[in-house]
Residue, then its C-alpha position, 0 to 999 in steps of 0.5 A: m384795768a385801763l392802761f391809763d386810769s386815774d391812779f396812773l394820771k396821779k402818778l404822772e403828776y407826782l413824777s412831774l413834781v419830783s422832776r421839777k423840784v429836784f431833778q430839773g430835767q437831767l433825765l431828759a438831758q435839758r440843755r442850757t446856755m448862758r447869755l447876757g440880758g433878759g433871758i429866762e432865769f437869772a443865773d449869776h453876775r460877772e464883772y463889767t469890762p469895757g465895751d459891755d452893754f450898759r443895759y445889762l448892768d445890775w443897777n440895784v447892786f451898783a446903787r448899794h455897793g458901787d460895783l459894776l456887775l452884769k446880769r447873766f441868765q440861763e436860756e433853755e434850748d428847745l429840746h426835742v425828745y423822741i421816744l421809740i417804743d418796740g411794738s414787735r411780737s415779743m412785746a405782746l408777751g408777759d404779765p403785764p404784757k411788755f408792750d403795756y409796760a413800755r407804753r406806761v413808761a413812754a407816757a411818763l417820760a413824755y409827761i415830764a418832758l411836756a411839763d418842762l416845755d420840751r417837744v415830744a414825739i413818739s414812734v412805735i417801731a418793729g421791723d419799721v416805724r409803723a405809727d407816729f405821734p408827731l412832735t408836740r409841745g405843752k402839757g395840754r397835749i398829754l391827753g392826745l398822746l395818751d389816746f394815741l398810745e392807748k390805740q397802739k398794739p404790738d403787731g406781727s413784725l419781727t424786731d429790726l432795730g437797724r431798719a427802724a433806725r434807718v427810717f427814723t434817722g432818714r427823716g432828717g430833722r434836728g437832733g435830740l434825745v432818743i429814748v428806745i424802750s424795748d426788750l431788744f430781742d432783735p434776731s440781727g442784734f441790737a447794736g446796729g440800730l442803736d449805733l445808727i441813732r448815735h451816729h446821727g447826732h442824737e443823744l441815746h438812752v435805752v430802757q430795756i424791759y423784760d418779763r420774769r419768764d424771759a429770764d426764767p421760763g420755769f418749765k422742764g421736760d418735753v416741750e414744743l418751743h415757739d420763737i415768737e419773733t421768727d416763727a421757728t418751732e422746735l421740740v426739745t427736752v428741757t433738763e435742769r442743766g439746759l434751764k441753767q444754761y438758758q438762764k446763763v445765756f439770758a443773763e449774758f444778753l442783759e449784760s451785753v446791753k449794759v456793756y454796750c451802753a457803758a462803752h458808748g456813753v449811752g444812758g441805760v436802765r433795765s427792768s422787769t415788768e414786775v417793777p412798777f413803772d413809777e419806781l423805774l422812773l425814780r430809779m432813772m432819776r437816782a441814776a442821774g444823781a438827782v434823787a436820794 
């Protein structure tokens, strides 16, 4: 099945409609400022005070009620959304592969942002930033973005969030919302790279994905284990007790990401690749309190 088939595109449009109807950009941290005058969307009134510009008086209200009220409008700031997709070795594993799942999630988030007229950029990271789709705007750019994602493949690099974050933040540019989509299997730990993104003034959101076999390998006996991230190989005997210990360590790893996000006010969600990507997006919306 194609990664972005017609069914996928229909789901994108549905998610975009849900976002516009009830979500109103909260997932993408849409900023709004209030100002007087001819803004984008009418918000409310405030009473006239001496010195205010008469051009912004609501003359219809004055004609009906004799009240001097000024119009106020919401003005949306141009939000930059940066989506960083982990393209390291471990992302090639899974059913479906974690990298395929990550690309679908990235495409859905990008579509919502582009439909909201935000600017979107996508980078594929591993030990570095190795591919970029530069900042773009407008719903019409989604086909080019999907084509870019379709061509990407996980490479042989190790996950190094710290190094990738240094390259990303070293480019400068305006702050925005950074969404990291990864299994976070970083031999050096995930916290350093995420810290660097936060400390450069970006708003951070983490989407941690995993395959069910990451959580429960489901094998016992004598096996040769190969660490796809480090290339280390070891012959081990997997016992019932050893399997339970592994499951415990993996659950603690997932919990450590949750604790990190809570401690630093970072948006975070985790999901198995068995969960359809559109259900994950709706879950993210519910977490923002916008969907019942």
